[in-house]
Backbone as CSV, one residue per row, in Angstrom:
resi,resn,N_x,N_y,N_z,CA_x,CA_y,CA_z,C_x,C_y,C_z
1,MET,78.017,76.693,132.931,79.273,76.480,132.250,80.438,76.941,133.100
2,GLY,80.168,77.517,134.227,81.252,77.952,135.074,81.882,79.260,134.636
3,ARG,81.186,80.025,133.833,81.740,81.282,133.330,81.060,82.496,133.946
4,THR,80.397,82.318,135.078,79.675,83.434,135.678,80.617,84.538,136.137
5,GLY,81.808,84.181,136.565,82.791,85.197,136.961,83.179,86.072,135.785
6,GLY,83.391,85.455,134.638,83.739,86.217,133.442,82.627,87.144,132.999
7,VAL,81.396,86.667,133.109,80.244,87.492,132.748,80.114,88.664,133.714
8,PHE,80.327,88.401,135.009,80.263,89.483,135.992,81.309,90.546,135.705
9,TYR,82.552,90.128,135.500,83.617,91.099,135.268,83.447,91.829,133.940
10,ALA,82.911,91.162,132.933,82.641,91.851,131.664,81.608,92.949,131.877
11,GLY,80.563,92.662,132.637,79.557,93.680,132.937,80.129,94.820,133.753
12,PHE,80.973,94.491,134.715,81.601,95.515,135.549,82.502,96.420,134.710
13,ILE,83.316,95.823,133.866,84.241,96.593,133.035,83.478,97.464,132.042
14,ALA,82.445,96.884,131.403,81.679,97.666,130.427,80.938,98.819,131.098
15,SER,80.481,98.607,132.331,79.773,99.683,133.019,80.712,100.803,133.426
16,TRP,81.779,100.464,134.122,82.637,101.494,134.697,83.692,102.027,133.747
17,PHE,84.038,101.261,132.711,85.046,101.750,131.759,84.461,102.012,130.382
18,GLY,83.152,101.797,130.220,82.487,102.075,128.954,81.363,103.071,129.116
19,GLN,80.350,102.706,129.902,79.185,103.567,130.041,79.478,104.856,130.807
20,VAL,80.089,104.732,131.957,80.311,105.919,132.794,81.208,106.945,132.091
21,PRO,82.372,106.553,131.579,83.178,107.563,130.864,82.507,108.036,129.580
22,GLY,81.799,107.118,128.889,81.117,107.521,127.661,80.063,108.573,127.922
23,VAL,79.244,108.352,128.936,78.213,109.331,129.283,78.856,110.640,129.729
24,PHE,79.867,110.555,130.556,80.519,111.769,131.041,81.112,112.580,129.895
25,LEU,81.887,111.923,129.047,82.557,112.643,127.962,81.570,113.186,126.939
26,LEU,80.564,112.405,126.596,79.626,112.859,125.576,78.707,113.971,126.079
27,THR,78.286,113.888,127.328,77.427,114.967,127.840,78.227,116.225,128.166
28,ARG,79.486,116.058,128.446,80.307,117.224,128.808,80.848,117.950,127.577
29,TYR,81.319,117.173,126.575,82.026,117.796,125.454,81.278,117.753,124.129
30,TRP,80.196,117.003,124.036,79.497,116.911,122.759,78.155,117.628,122.822
31,ARG,77.209,117.051,123.541,75.881,117.630,123.698,75.455,117.440,125.145
32,ASP,74.744,118.368,125.669,74.273,118.262,127.046,72.775,117.961,127.044
33,ASP,72.429,116.769,126.526,71.027,116.379,126.471,70.907,114.863,126.593
34,LEU,69.680,114.387,126.502,69.445,112.951,126.652,70.016,112.130,125.502
35,TYR,70.120,112.744,124.330,70.693,112.030,123.194,72.137,111.613,123.492
36,ALA,72.922,112.510,124.047,74.303,112.188,124.418,74.337,111.161,125.544
37,LEU,73.401,111.266,126.490,73.341,110.300,127.588,73.102,108.900,127.057
38,TYR,72.092,108.756,126.194,71.785,107.424,125.656,72.864,106.934,124.700
39,THR,73.532,107.830,124.018,74.653,107.424,123.164,75.801,106.885,124.008
40,GLY,76.076,107.525,125.131,77.109,107.023,126.039,76.759,105.664,126.602
41,ILE,75.484,105.457,126.923,75.043,104.149,127.392,75.219,103.110,126.286
42,ALA,74.902,103.493,125.056,75.067,102.578,123.919,76.532,102.206,123.710
43,VAL,77.428,103.153,123.946,78.866,102.863,123.840,79.249,101.769,124.839
44,GLY,78.749,101.893,126.056,79.041,100.879,127.068,78.469,99.520,126.705
45,TYR,77.261,99.505,126.146,76.667,98.231,125.747,77.382,97.623,124.549
46,CYS,77.883,98.444,123.645,78.694,97.912,122.536,79.953,97.245,123.073
47,MET,80.547,97.865,124.062,81.720,97.273,124.716,81.347,95.951,125.377
48,LEU,80.178,95.896,126.021,79.717,94.673,126.671,79.471,93.566,125.655
49,VAL,78.878,93.905,124.518,78.652,92.911,123.469,79.981,92.359,122.974
50,PHE,80.973,93.219,122.808,82.294,92.762,122.384,82.908,91.815,123.423
51,LEU,82.804,92.166,124.706,83.367,91.321,125.759,82.639,89.984,125.848
52,TYR,81.301,90.004,125.751,80.541,88.749,125.747,80.896,87.895,124.531
53,GLY,81.056,88.536,123.395,81.450,87.802,122.192,82.803,87.141,122.344
54,THR,83.712,87.817,123.030,85.031,87.237,123.291,84.910,86.007,124.190
55,ILE,84.051,86.089,125.205,83.843,84.945,126.093,83.263,83.774,125.306
56,VAL,82.286,84.042,124.461,81.657,82.981,123.667,82.658,82.397,122.685
57,TYR,83.446,83.238,122.041,84.415,82.767,121.050,85.494,81.885,121.674
58,LYS,85.917,82.210,122.878,86.994,81.461,123.519,86.504,80.246,124.307
59,SER,85.199,80.005,124.308,84.656,78.873,125.064,84.957,77.561,124.354
60,ASP,85.216,76.542,125.127,85.443,75.200,124.599,84.097,74.472,124.589
61,TRP,83.396,74.540,123.445,82.030,74.035,123.382,81.961,72.524,123.503
62,HIS,82.983,71.806,123.048,82.990,70.348,123.208,83.075,69.981,124.693
63,LYS,83.890,70.696,125.431,84.007,70.459,126.871,82.677,70.714,127.576
64,TYR,82.032,71.824,127.244,80.759,72.151,127.896,79.650,71.198,127.484
65,ALA,79.701,70.683,126.246,78.714,69.682,125.828,78.914,68.387,126.598
66,ASP,80.173,67.990,126.793,80.446,66.791,127.591,79.990,66.972,129.036
67,MET,80.234,68.156,129.601,79.780,68.412,130.970,78.252,68.357,131.073
68,ALA,77.565,68.873,130.058,76.102,68.843,130.063,75.593,67.415,129.946
69,ARG,76.266,66.595,129.129,75.869,65.185,129.015,76.057,64.456,130.345
70,GLU,77.145,64.753,131.047,77.362,64.124,132.347,76.300,64.540,133.353
71,ARG,75.921,65.795,133.332,74.887,66.260,134.256,73.523,65.671,133.938
72,SER,73.262,65.427,132.650,71.959,64.893,132.280,71.939,63.367,132.281
73,GLU,73.031,62.765,132.697,73.156,61.311,132.840,73.027,60.568,131.519
74,VAL,73.482,61.165,130.436,73.542,60.469,129.152,74.851,59.706,129.131
75,HIS,74.754,58.396,128.941,75.951,57.565,129.066,76.602,57.236,127.726
76,ASN,75.865,57.345,126.634,76.498,57.058,125.355,77.062,58.357,124.763
77,LYS,78.271,58.295,124.290,78.940,59.493,123.782,78.571,59.674,122.300
78,VAL,78.188,60.885,121.972,77.832,61.229,120.604,79.093,61.682,119.895
79,VAL,79.340,61.106,118.716,80.513,61.484,117.938,80.090,62.550,116.933
80,ILE,80.788,63.668,116.980,80.499,64.774,116.081,81.505,64.723,114.942
81,VAL,80.994,64.629,113.728,81.836,64.565,112.551,81.854,65.945,111.931
82,GLU,83.044,66.518,111.850,83.173,67.835,111.249,83.543,67.654,109.776
83,GLU,82.897,68.467,108.963,83.145,68.354,107.528,84.302,69.195,107.101
């Protein structure tokens, strides 16, 4: 779909601005154990899920369906009727 750059940057942002600070802050100021470590990692993954959801929500699915039809050499256009 041509969105690999967005996926890469979402992963980069969630790792360095979600997981790393989350782990640091939680292990330093909350608990100094594995529970805080895994909670910080979960914070980063929650951020990643939000960023991926934003990418999916803003995608133009009709455009990507047309591109997929062109790649698969389907020549008749399917009309989608929305209710």
